[in-house]
Phi, psi and omega in degrees: 000130172294164176298312177313303181305310172306319181294319177298318177294323180283330175095034177232178185279163174300321187290326174291325182291318180297325173293321177296320187286330177273358182076014179289329175221167181244154169295136179295169178296325181286330175291325176292322182291326178286326175295324182289325174293321180289315184282359178062043179240153176295136185303318179299322178303311182295324178296323181298319186290327180277358179071036179259003182239150180301148185307323185287351188250353192292327176297321182295333180294320178295325171301320177299318176300319182296320185290318180295323175293318173310305183304321180285329173291319182292332178290320173306313179304312178308314184294320174293319176291336178284315178299314181291338180281333176293330181262009184303321183282354190228042189305314182310306179303317186292318181298314182306304179311312183293328181287325180287325177289335181277330180266339184230069197295354181270356181258151177241161191221141173231134179264129186225103177281149178241121179262152177225160174100152171242301183300323185222120181282130180229130172275100188290316186214169170228131179256139179256101191259130182241148171210157177285143175298324171228119185097179187234158181238100192239312187281154185307324182290319179295318178295315172307311178295318181292321175298317176305316181292327175292316178302318174296322185286306199232020183310322184294320183282327170300317170301314184293331183260357182056034183289148173225146174297138176223151171263093176235134189232007177229047175269137180281092178234181179274350175239157183284136173033072178302131182275343183245117186221128177242141187240129177244136178286143177247292188291331189258016184278142175301143187199161183267165179299163180278139178285348181273354183264136177307138181306130170240122179286354184289155163235120176250130178259139176230119182246165180196182173259158175308139178059016167271007169070039186290334178297321173298314178303320181302309183299324183284320176295319173312311185292315182299312189272350184079015185275161173277167184235125166257107181252101182302328186302327174254330181294322180304313168308316178291328182277319190239355177071033184285014187295335187260352182281161176289140184040060186297324177298313182293310179308309184294323180294313187301319181290316180294315180299315183289325178298321180294312184292345185256353175088002179292323170261113182291118180245012172304138179051033177233152165261121173241148190218158177196140181222012175282134191303317180286327181288313175308317183296328187281318187265353188307312183293341178273350187295123188285172180306134176149175185290143188221127176245112178264131178236115177239179181239159176301175183309309191285330182287327177293325183287321180283335171294315183297318183291315186294330183263359178083022178246168171285145170304316176308318187294314181286323173296320175306312188293319184292323172295329181284307180310318181295313179296320180295317184293322185288331183269002187239134179293155176059034181231123179254158180226116186244147183232126172277109181288167191276013168298345177290358176264138182274189185282347171270015183054039173241149180295126166278100191291322181300319176294323176298310182300318182298310182302313177298321179294327177293318176300313178303312181294321179292317180290322180296323183291324177289329176284328175291322171295317175301323187282336182080000000 
């Protein structure tokens, strides 16, 4: 830093700064206090350096500097701990964002939780929105190239957190319209059972039709009972890295569910769930004796689910009818339907209402299962 720049920073003339530096004059007490604040040093320490304190006190000023540094470190620790505490409910997204920032230093990240429901607010997902620190990524080719670069850098963490790319353009971030967005499940994320709950030998299956939110109902049941949750939709990616496989969701779900049914994957004191049409159709008759919760949708919801998941309405209706017949003929099996009241007057799905209804199904089913447990 030049003498002129230093003078401007301190707020004195260049001639005064030059006189201080050459020793022709000394800073006043007020000048030293201002210098201490600018340099982020204890005032007593700077007075000691300037020879303004008695010799008997000079050692104590150095102790003041040490104490000040320790207090500063503790303040930083408190700040970092507070930031970590704010992220404690979304560890997967935080871990992913941290890995991206570490390995892709030209990117900036923002964590955006998405809540659903009105009567009961549910954090459904957390989005990791990314942008370049300098410049924008706007064209399709730039976005595709940037995604590949992120995957090359943190593909292992993307798989470990079961994150998927999403096209989201209305996220509340510190930068406008992020072009790169990864989504991590929260409420429906696979997890282990609570350690505070007494051992329970049951394995509970929750099956459903597309977009009836059987996975959300399953997660609520798991929370209410203190069970773990096995969601093959995200566990397959974490287990097998199927993000790069053909048709990864179906391949992964089929493998996970087959492991559950064969006993290779321990599902005791867990709720496991699947709503893929082909997988449910394939494994329905193989589900062993034990509690099962079936969650289906009304006619309009089934039709919308079919459209969103790439099936014909007839195909989903057939599965719905089969599940209903199977549930009614089987002990310890309950059947729940999310009715078409989730559509608003514009014939659009009210997602908050849908989440509330699915949550209520899960809570009701959990209450019945608690009674069964005695």
